[in-house]
N, C-alpha and C positions, 0 to 999 in steps of 0.2 A: 504494500500500500504506500503510495506517495503522499507527500504533504497535501497536495491538492485533493487527492481522494479522501484523506482524513478530514479536511476542512468541509468537503462536500457532504460526507456522511454525518458529521456533527451538525451541519446546517439543516439537513433533512430531519434529523432526530430531534433537534431543539426548536426548529422554526425560526432561528435567527438568520440574518443575512450572512452571506459568505465573507464579505469584507470584515465584518465584526469578528467572526470566528477566526479568520486568518490573522487579524491583529492580536487576538488572545493567544492563539497557538504560537505565533512568533514571539510574543512577550514571554510566554512560559518557557520556551526553549532558550531565550536569551538569559532569563533569570537562572536557569539550570546551568548554562555555560559559565556565567559569572561566578556562581557559587562554587562550582567544581574547580574553576581556575584559581579561586582563593583558598583551595584545599578544604572547603566546607562540603560535607555530604548533604545530599537532598534525599529525604525519606518520604516516599509516597505510600501510605498505608495500603496494604493489599495489592500493590502494584510492584514496587521494588525501590532500590536505592541507586542513585548516581553518585559515584565516588571517584577520587583520584588515587590511583595505585602508584606506589613508588617502585621503580625498577632499579636494580643494582647496576653498578658499573660492570662492563664485561668486555671481553676481547672478541672481536669479530674479524672476518677475513674479507679483504677487497680482492675478489678473484680475478678481476681484470688486470690489476697491478701485481697480484700475488704477494700482498703484504698484510700484516696484522694491523688492525685499527682498534683504538680504544673508544668504546661507546660510553659516554659519561652517564652517571646516574640521572634519571629523569622521571617525571610523572606522566602517566597515561590515564585518560578517562576510562571508566568502566561502569557497567550496569550489573547489579545483582538482583535478579527477580525475587519477589516475595514468594512464600510457599504457595499461596493461593494462585498466583500467576503461573508458577511452574506446574501445579496440578492441572490447571485449565489447558495447558499446552499438551500435556501427556495425553 
């Protein structure tokens, strides 16, 4: 499902216009991005959590130059589904 399809489905279900729904969806996604970027977790009950995971420094290979490269420690965004969400998918 794309963002446009999500907006359309919500608009049909709620009866609100698509422009309003699009603004709400965009605002929600921006708030989640800002929070995770500040290393704050976002918990949505019965849906899941958006978190920033810390990756350790590691050695990788650049196969085109055949050399070792150090990949520094960094954060990556992650999503952990709630138990109810995971059960619904199974």
